[in-house]
N, C-alpha and C positions, 0 to 999 in steps of 0.2 A: 504494500500500500504506500504510505508516504510519511515522511517526517513533517510535522506541522510546526508552525511558528508559535513560540511561547508568548502569551499575552503578559504584559507587565503592569504593575500598579502605576497609574491610577485607573486602568481600564475598568469600567463599571461592571463587566461580566464577572470580575473577580469578587465583587461585593454582592452579587445576586445569588440567593440560594438556588440550587439546581433542582430541576424537576425529576421525579422518579421516572425510570424507564418502565413503561407498562407493557410493551410488546417488543419482542426481539425481531427486528426487521433487518433487511439487508443494510440499511443505513447504520443501525446500531452495530452490526458486525464490522462494518468499515471503520466506525468510530473506535471500537475496541482494538482493531488491528493498528490503526493510526496511533492510539495511545501506547501500544506495545512497541511499535517501531520508534516512536519519539522518545520513550523512556530508556530504550536500549542503547544508551550512549554512556561512556565512562563518566562517573561523577554524578549521575542522575539516580536518585533513589525512588522517587515517586512522581506521578503526574496526574492531575485531575482533569476531567473533561473541560471544565470552564477555563483552565489554563491554555487550552487551544481554541477557546472561543465557542465551545458547545455547552449550552446550559442544561446538561443532563447529568444524572447522578451515577458517575462511574469514575474509577481511577485505575491506573496501572502502577506496577512497582518493579524494581530491579535491585534486589539486595542480595549480596553474597552469592551471585550467580543464579538467583531464583527470580525468574521473570513471570509475572502474572497480572491478574486484573480482578476487580470486584465490581459488580453492578449492584446498585442500590445498597451500598454499605451502611450498616448501622453499628455503632460501637456498643457491644454487649457488656463488656467488662474491662475495667482497668484496675491496676494495683501497683503499689510501690511508687517510687519517685526517682526521676533522673533530672539532672540539671547540666545541660551541655550545649555546645554550639549547635545552632540550627540556621540553615539557609533556605533559600527558595528560588526556584527558577524565575518566578515572577517578581523577585526583588533582587536583581543581579548585584553581585559584589557586596552583599550585606549579610553579615553573620553576627548573631547575638546569642548569648547563653539564654536558654529558654527552659522553663520548668515544665515537665511533662510526666505522666505516669510512666513507669518503667515497662510495665506489661500492658498490652492491649489486645483485645479480641474483637474482630469485626465479623459480622454475618451479612451475607448478601447472596446473589445468585450468579450463575455463569451463563454462557450463551445458550445453554440448553434449558435454562430456567430452573436448574437444580440448585438447591441450597449449598453454599460453600462457606467455610469458616477459615479465616486467616488470622493467625495470632503470632505474637512474638514479644521478645524483650529487647531492650536497648534500641538500636537503630530501627529494627522492624516495628517495635512498639511506637517509637516516635513517628515513623512514617505513616502508620495507620491513623494516628491521631491528626497529624498534619494534613493529610489528604482529605480526611473526613471534614476537618475544619474548612478546607477550600470549598467543598461541596455545600457547606452551610453558609458560604459567603464571607468567610473570615480568612485572614492571612496571619502568619505566626507573630508578626509584630504587635498584633492586637493583645497578645498575652504578656508583653513586656511591661516592666514597671514604667511609670509615667515618664521619668527622666530619660530612660533608655529609648522609649517610644518616640519622644520628642527629638532625641538625637538622630534616630533612624529616619524620621520624616525630614529632618533638616538635610541629612546626607542625600536622600532621594531628590529633594528639590534642587540641590547643587548639581547632581548628576543630570537631571532633565534640562537644566539651564545651559548645559554645554553644547 
């Protein structure tokens, strides 16, 4: 299929909650393939549909050689805590320590409409929460402390002024 262009903040599609996928169509199959093709690049851990301009509830991931996707993901469980660097393809060159649950479990469906569960700790747990946030219309800097968030927004304004 194809590598898609990544949308960056302040694109409004990134702040719009995504619609559930109700029917698996050929367009949905193409979307999933595009998500997989686009995330399958070194340094990319996850990619949500709205990051490529599609307002549907799906994401792909590429962690430790494990490439996959989830349609209509819902976080079922989180536990523990991690505090570490987080970045985002939609916020290029911006990395901040972000507090997340260490473990996360997401339930959704695959292209056959069958229930799938994806879970993990560390980077996998972080990615599951990060991508689900995207589908809810949030970016990771929303989770930062007020001063760090202000600093991040200032950096983004400087970048876009160039």
